[in-house]
N, C-alpha and C positions, 0 to 999 in steps of 0.2 A: 481222486477219491478223497471223499468229505473227509475223512479224520484224517488226512494227511497235512491238512492246511490248519496251521497256525496262524492265529490272526490276533489284535489287541483289540480291546472293547470297543475300544476308542474309537477305530477304525472301521466300527458299523455303525450305521445312524441308527442312533436308538435299539440299537441291537437288532434290527429288523431282521438282517440279512442273516444272522447266526442264527435266530430262532427258525428261520425259513430252510436253515440248513439241519437244524434239530429235528423240525418235525420231517423233512427228509429221509432222516437216518431212520426215524421209528415208526414212518407210515410203510416203508420199504419190506419190513421184518415182519408185520404182523398182516391182520385183517380183522374187519369185525365179525367172521362167524370164526376166528381161532380164540384158544386163550394167546394172550397178550402180554401188557406190562403198564408201567406208571413211570414216570420220568419227571425229578423236578430238577430246576436250576435254582440255587436261592445266591444273591451277590449282593456286596454291600445292603445288608439286613432287608432285602426285598427278593423278592419273588419272581423272578423273569419270566420264568418257563414254566409249567405246569400242568399234566396233560397225562390222560390215560389213554391207551391201546387196548384192541380187541375186548374180548369177554373173560369177564372173572368166572364165569361155568357154562357149560355148552348145555345147559336144559333151558335153560329162556335165554341164553347169549345177554344177559343181563352186562353192560359193559364197565371195562374198569374206569376208573376216575380217580381224581385225588381223595376222594373218601374210603377208596379201596382199600378193606385190610389184608394184606401177602404175609405171607409167614416169612419173619425173616432169618430165619437157618441161626448161622455162626454170626451175622450184626448184631445178634441178641447180645453176644459177649460183651459190648461195650455197657450195656442195662444191667450186667452181672455184673460186671466191675465198677460200675458207680455205685452198685446198693453196697459192697462190700467197704468201699471209700467214706462211704457217709457213716458205717460204722465204726469206721478208724474215726472220722470226726466226732462220733459220739464219743469217744472212748470206749467203746464195748469191744475193741477188735485191734490188735497188732499187725503189721504187716509183716515181722518178723518170730509173730505164733505158731509153734509146730501144731500139726494135724491132730497128734496125739492129746494135746489138749483141749480142744474143742470135741474131740471123739475119744475117748479115753480107751475105748475097745478097740479101735484101731491096732493095726499089728505093728511090730518094733518099726519096722522099715519107713512108717509114718513120723517116727519120730524129727526126724532132720528134714521133712519136708516142711515150708512155712506158706504161710498164708499167701506171701508174696511170689515163690515157687509157684504155685499154682495161678495166679493172676498171668504171670509172663510165659508161660507152659514150658518152665525150667523142672518141675515136682519129679518128673521120672514115672510116673503113675502108671502101669500097663492101660492097655486100649481096650474100654470095659466092652466095643464090639467083638474085640477079640477073643475076650473070655466069654463073652455070649455065645458063639462058636464052639468052645470050650465044654462049656457048660451044656451042650446040646442047643442051643439055642433056636437051631430049624425047625424044632417041636415044638419047643418050651414058648417060643417067643413069636409072637406073627403081626402086623398090623391090625387086627383086632382083639391080640392081647398082647399088649406094648408092654415093654420092660420099664418100670418104675423107678424115678432118684434112689428110693431107699435099696432096689434091687441094685441098681449099678453097686450102691456103698456095700452091701453085703459082697458083691465078685471081687471088689477090691479089696476087702477084706478079707478073703479064701486064699491071697496071695501069699507067700512071704517074702518077695522083694520086689521092688520098682524092676525098671528099665534100665536106668543109671543113677550115677550120687547125683540126689538134688543140686540143681545150680552148675553142673558142669556140661551139661549140654542143653540143647534147645530142640524140642519137639513137640507140634502141634497137639494138643489135648483136649477133647471132648471131655476126657475123665475129670480132667481136673476142675472145669465148667460146670461140668455135672455136681462136682463136691462143692464146689463155691455156692452153689445154690442152695444146699443142705446147710450150710455154713449160715448162710444168711436168716436162713430159716430158725436155725439152732440158738444165733446168737442175739436174735432179735425177738423170739419168741411168736414170731407171726410166722404165716406159710410165704414161699419166696414172691407166687402173684401178691398177694396183701399188703406184702412191703414193698414191692414195686409199686401198685399203686397208691399207695400213700406216703411215699416217700418221693415218688421222679415222677408219675404219670399223672395226678392228681393236680400237685404243686405247679405241672407245668402246662397244665390246660388239654392234656394229650388224653383227651375223654373218649379217644376209640382205641386206644391200645393197652394190651392187655398178655400176661403169659398166660397161654390157653391151657384148661384143665377140660378133658372132656366128660361131661357131665356136669360140671361144676360152674362154668358159665359158658358164653356164646358170644364168638367172634362174630362182631356189625358188619356189613357189608363185604361178605366173606370172599376171597376168591382162593377158588379151588386150584390144587395143583396140577398139572399134566405133562404126561412125557407124550412124546411123539412116535409114532408106529407107522407102519407099512401103508396100512388104510387110513390114517389121518392120527388125530388125538385122543389117548388115552387118561381119563381120570385116574392120577395116582401121587393121591392128597398124603398117603399115611404110609407110614411103614413100620417095623417092629421097633424101632427108636424114637417114633414122633412125639410120645409121651415126654421123654424128658425135658427139664425146663432150661437150665444156667447154661446149658450149652449152644439150646436153639427153639425155645417155646414161644418168644415174644411174636405176636401180629402186630403190623403196623401200619399204618398209611403216608401219604406225602403230607396231607396236611397236620398231621401231628409230629412228623419225623423233621419239618421244617422250624417248629415250636424246641423242637429237643437241640436241631442245630443252632438256633439261636441261643438257646441257654448256654451254650460249650461258650460261643462266643462271649457272654455277658457275664459268664460264670457266677448264673443263678445259684445252682445245688451248692457249689464249692469254690470257695476262692483259689486264687489263681495259683496261689504257693500248694493250696492242699489238693490240685489236679496235677499239680508237676510232676509226683512221681509214676502216674501213667502214661508220662510223653519221654519219658527218658526210657530207650533201648535195653535191654539184656545184653548182657557184654559176656563172653566168656571169660575165665579167669584169669587168663593170661591179657585180659584189657580187649579183645577184638569180638569182631559181633559174629553170631556164629556164621560156619562159609558156607554152608546151603541146608536150604528146605529138607526136613528128613522127612521124605515121603514116602510111601510105599509103592510097591508092583503096580503099573497102572496107572500111576500117579496123576489127575488133569487137572491139581491146582496151578494158578498161574505163576505161583513163586519156585515152583519146583525145580532144585539146580540152583535156584539163586540165592546171593546172603540175605539175611533175613535179620529185619530190625522191627524188635517186638515190646512194647509197653504194657499196658493194663488194658486190653480188650482193644488194642489199637496195631495195625503195622505203622511203624512210622520210619518213612523213605522218603527221598527226594522223588519229585518227575519232572524230569527236564530244566531241573535247578531250580523248583520249588519246593519248599517243607511242605510237607500232607502228612496228613494221620486219616486212615481209610482201613477198611475192612471191606468182603465179601461174604456172602451166605451160598450153600451150597445144597440141597437135600432133594427126597425125592419130589419133583413136581413143581419146584420153585427153586429162581437164582435171584440173588443181591445184591445190591453193591452201597456203600457208601463214602464217598470221596470228599477230603475237606481240604480245601488249601487258608489256613487259617493269615497267615500274613494277606493274602488277595480276597481274606474274605468272601472265598467262593464255595459252596459246595455244589455238587451233582450228584444225586441218588436216583437208583435204576433198580425198580423192584418187578420179577416177571413171574406169572405163575405155570411158565412152561420150561422143561428140563434142557431143551434144546437151545435157549436162546444165551449167549455168553455176556452176562450182565456187564461185567468189571470192565470188558473189553469194549463195550458199547457206551459207557459211562465215561471212557479216556476219550471216546473218538468226540463226544460232548463236551470233555474239559478244553482237548485242545482248541474248539472255537470258541471260547470265553478264556480263556487262561491268557495274560499278556505274555509276550517272550521273555526268557530269563534272563538276569541281566549279562551274563558273558552271551546268549546268543543275539543279546541288542547292540553290546559291544562289539561283537564281531559284525553285525548287521552295519552299524556307522560306521566301521574301521574300513567296509568295501566299500559302501557307498562315497565316503571321501576319497577312499584309492581310486576309486571310477570317475569319480568328479576330476581329480588331478589328472587323470589319463586323457578324459576326454579335451581339458583346456591346453593342450601340449597341442 
């Protein structure tokens, strides 16, 4: 199995064999006549692999490429978190600021919810999709009449309490990140898409990245999402929740995300000390990490039932002995994954415009081809090798 082979980059002459194996992984799961994906490997500050596969839409079969814009879904959250951190940098916002100071009309249960709680998914805010169902969402909101951020806030304000006391539990919250998008707009005095454009995308030269608002802006070189059906693929690009912004509304491409990755390495937008709070995982009051992902019935998230380490817009856990910061996205018609290994200066990005591919799993198969063996594994291998040489000498 290609994904089970762990090699060091130095063992690959010019990485050519690793690149051939990456090519084999992705050429085997898509075709020119089907929706597909785009893949980037950036290592030591340079792009070592970048390629699109399949079509970005099935009307003209225009191919996916390095400039094709995919909906990032929850990989948007890292940009939302950065926007909040920039406002903290500006002195306009505090991590310990209560929600009710920003939105005075929010119910009393918001008094103990801080900006930090929203960032690390410990606010206890109700799930807005559950509130949509409670409010008769089947008839009220549709892919054509999508729920807006302001309507999400109104639903949350209609409740009298959250799911748990803030800071006492961890539960992934799209509600929290929709609210953070609204916080950015309220505090900055600019729309969320405008703030992202002026403070993140434009300074980094991410000229084809945007928070999409139907009727206001256009996605360049847009990939359309698809779902696999019995008779082939069906375009499934939008749902009743596709218009919300802070939790999943950004579109981007490989070319721009490579610039984003470089900016994180070089601390272009925030200094290393300013970025540090984003890289500290939440711990429960007793000092432990949350015991497991608080998923729902039928939850297909890759962390379901596993310990969770989450900072601001990033998961923070080790993979095969290597520190990493990562996120994945999953929405109607799209899957995405960004895997960063800062110590090794390695990043792998997979963006898919079809929902039947597991972008996170595919990204890790690529990681395995480029990630050096961990110190523990290397030490064990050296020890085994030394023992084998000793035995053969007897």
